[in-house]
N, C-alpha and C positions, 0 to 999 in steps of 0.2 A: 504494500500500500504506500502510495506516495504521500508524505506528510504535507506537501504543499497543495494537495488537492488532486483532482483528476487531471490526467494529461490532456493537452489540447487535441482536437481531432486531427488525424494524420491522413485522412483519405481524400479530402477535397482541398484544393489549393485556393479556394475562394473565401474561406471562412476567416473571420477576424481573429479567432483564437490562434490559428496557424500563423497568421501574419505576426501576431505578438510573439509567438514562439520563435519564429525566424529572426525577428529583430533582436531578441535576446541571444540567440545562437550566434548571429553575426558579431555582436559585441564580445561574446566569449572568445570567438575565434581571433578577433583583433587583439584582445588582451593577451592571448596566448602567443602573439607575435606572428600569426599566420597572415599571408598576404590577401586580406579581405579589404576591399576599398570601402569608402564611406558612403558611396552611392547605393542606398538600399534597393533602388529599382534594378540596378545591374545585378545585385546579389539575388533578388527574387527571380529575375529572368533566368539566371544561370540555374537556380533551383528548379524552376519549371521545365527548362529545356533538358536538364539532366533527367528529371522524372519522365519527360516525354520519350527520351531515348530508351530508358529502361522499359517503359510500357510497350514501345514498338518491338523491342527485343523479345519481351514475353509473348507478344502476339505471334511473332515469328516462330518461337519455340512451340507454342500451342498448335500452330498450323503444321509444323513438322511432325509433332507427335500424332496429330490427327491423320495426316496423309501418308506419312511413311510407316508409322507404327500401328495405324488403324485403331487409335484410342480417341474417340470423339468426345469423351466426357469433359476434357479440358476446355472445349469450345463453349461450354456453358458459362464460363467466366469471361469470355472474350468481350461481350458488350460493355462491361465495366471498364476494361482497358481501352477499348475503342472510344468510349465516351470521354475519358480523360484526354486521349490523344486529340480528339476533335476539339474539345474545349480549349486546350492549350494552343493548338495550331490556329484557332480562330482569333486568339488574342494578340498575335504577333504577325505583322505584315509579311516578313520574310518566310513565314510558315504557311502562307495562304495556299500555295500549290499543294501542300500536304493535306490541308483541310478539304480542298476540292477533290483530291484523290480519294480520301476517305468517304466523302459524300458520293462520289461516282461508284466506288466499289459497293457501297451499301444501297445505292439507289435513292439517296436522300436529296431532296430539293432544298437548297438553302433558302432561308427567308431573307428577303431584302429589308433592311432597316435604315432609316434616315434620321440624322440628327441635325438640328439647326442651331 
């Protein structure tokens, strides 16, 4: 049991608790002398892009296990990993081609949204 209370959610990169946790973690890394800049937006982007890379790797492993080894049960978890990949890729302009690819593979029509 954590005496400081429950741990912040670790599954969604959009929650305020996770952002607070990451801010504290970045401070700890800097105090330890690790090369972490002071721009939290850059740290957060690196965090999300690393998570995206790992989610894509897992999706590839699931596909390999399904098609090479004939074990489809892992594909039941794929929608969660695809949802994370889609959410992150839509937040960053350089990742827009990945978002379009994910939409195309799944037959999803992206919604157009306008801001003024």
